[in-house]
N, C-alpha and C positions, 0 to 999 in steps of 0.2 A: 470802492470795490478795491482798489489797490492794496487798503488795509485788509480787507477781508484775504486777499490772498497772500500777503504778508503774515496776516494770523496763522494761516492755514501751515505753512511753508516754518512758521515759528513751531505750531504745535507738533508737526510732524517731525521737527529737527529733536526737540524738546523729548518728544515720545519715545525716537531712535536714541536718543541719549540714556534715557532711564533703562531702555531694553537693552543695550549695550552693557550697564554699569549693572544692573541683574547677570545680566549671562557673566560678567566677571567674576561677581559673588558666587553664586552656583558652580561653576569652573574651578573657584578657589576650595569652596567646599569638597568638591569631589576630588581634586589631587590631596586635599587633608586627609579623607577618607583612606585613600591609595597608600599613602605615608604608613596611616595606621595600619592599614592589615598588612604592610611589608615588614614595620616594628614586629607585630605578633606572630610574624611567621607559621601562618597556621599550616601551611602544606608540612615544615618542619616537625611540627607536634605531634602531626595525625602520623607522620611517619614513625617517630619516635615508639608511638602508642601502637603503632602497627607491628612493630618491632618485639614490644614487651607482650604483645599478644602472640609471636610466632614464638618467644624465646621460653613461653609457658607451655607451651604446646612440646617445646623441644622437651622441657625437666618433666614430663610424664613419663618418658622411658626410661629416664634416670633414677627418678624417686618415685616412692609410693606416695601418696599424698595421703596418709591417714596417721594419726598423733600416736606418737610420734614421727618425722617425717623417719623415713628407709630409706637405704638405698636399693635399688633393683640389681639384680644380676649385671644387668648392663653401667648401671651406676659403679657397680664394684670394680666393673670390667675397666670402665674410663679410669677410676679413680688409680690402678694398679699400672696399665699400658701410660699414663698420662705423666710416672712419676708422682703422684700426687700421695701415695701412699708414704716413699721414701722421703718427699719434701716434709711431710707432718712427723714419722717418725723422728728425724733428723734434728729437726727444731722442737721437739716436744715439750721442752721445758720452756724454752722459750714464748710458744705459743700460749702453754698452760699458764705459765708467771701472767702474761699480758690479758687472759679473762679473769685471772685473780686477780689484778689489780684493779680491775672495773668493780669488785665486789658486787657480782650476782647473788641473787636471794632466790631464784628458783630456777627450775631446769630451762623453762623458757628463758631466763633471763642469759644462760649460758649457751644457749644455741643461736640465741640473736647476737651476741658477745661474740661467737667463732664464726660466725658471718662477717662480722664487722673487722676482725683480728685477719683473717683470710684476704679479703678485701684490701687490707692495708699493707698485706705482704705481697700481692701482685705485682706490686712496683719492685720489689726487692731482685737481686742477683739471682739469687736463689732460686725464684719462680719464674726465670728466664726458658728452662730447658720444658717448664709446663706450658708456656707461652706457645714456643716453638712448636709442642706436641699437637697442642688447638686448633694453630695456624692450619698446621699440615691437614687436619682433620676436618675443617671447617665448622669448628664448636665455638661456640659465643664464649667469654671470656664470664659472663655471668653463670653459665650451667656448670663450668669447672668450680668455679668458688662455691655454689652451693654444695655439689659432692665432695667438694673437700670439706665444707665446714660441718656437714653432718657427719663425717668422718672423724674431725675435730673434737666436736658437740659430744660424740660419744664417748673420745678418751677424756675428756674435759669432766665429764661428768662422772666417773669413776674416782678420777684424780681429785677434783673436789667434794666427794663424797657425797654425791645426789645418787639418791637409789629411786629407781623408776615406779619400783614397787611401790616405795615409802611414800611416794607423791599421789601415787593414784588413790590409796587408801587416807593419805589426807585429803586430797580433792572427795572422795566418796564420805567421810566424817565431816568435810565442810557441808556439803551439800543437805547432809542428814540435820546438821545443827540449822542451818538457813530455813530449811521448812518447818523445824519447831517453831520457829520465832515464827 
């Protein structure tokens, strides 16, 4: 009978040890998952996404979303009041050269390069008054960058000899050729 009690005690102890070991394994996996979630920073990513949606809503009052993008009255007002017009007009040659140096082939290229050039200029000393203005007005930097880039695009299209009428007729001609094939 003593051996039976000893076997029961040994079984209980070994079962308890197995349970404790399994508990540590599962706890370790749980801690690992928490660490992965912290690294993923899901909340930060969701906040950024939410911010982009809010910015997109803000843009609709400054630009008309039709092709090509155009400034609304509010967008033109922001451009003027922020000092954006003066900034672009005062740096026109440098800004156009920056676009030209990247060899745009289409009006869309000019539009996208205008955005890039304005984003790059956002860190310059000449951009400080514009940043001060948007800070006081509670406007996102992205909004003013897009407004300025549309104004710059329109100037650059003319300077780089892109004619929107030619582009539209070329697109119609290309579409007609594509349907023939």
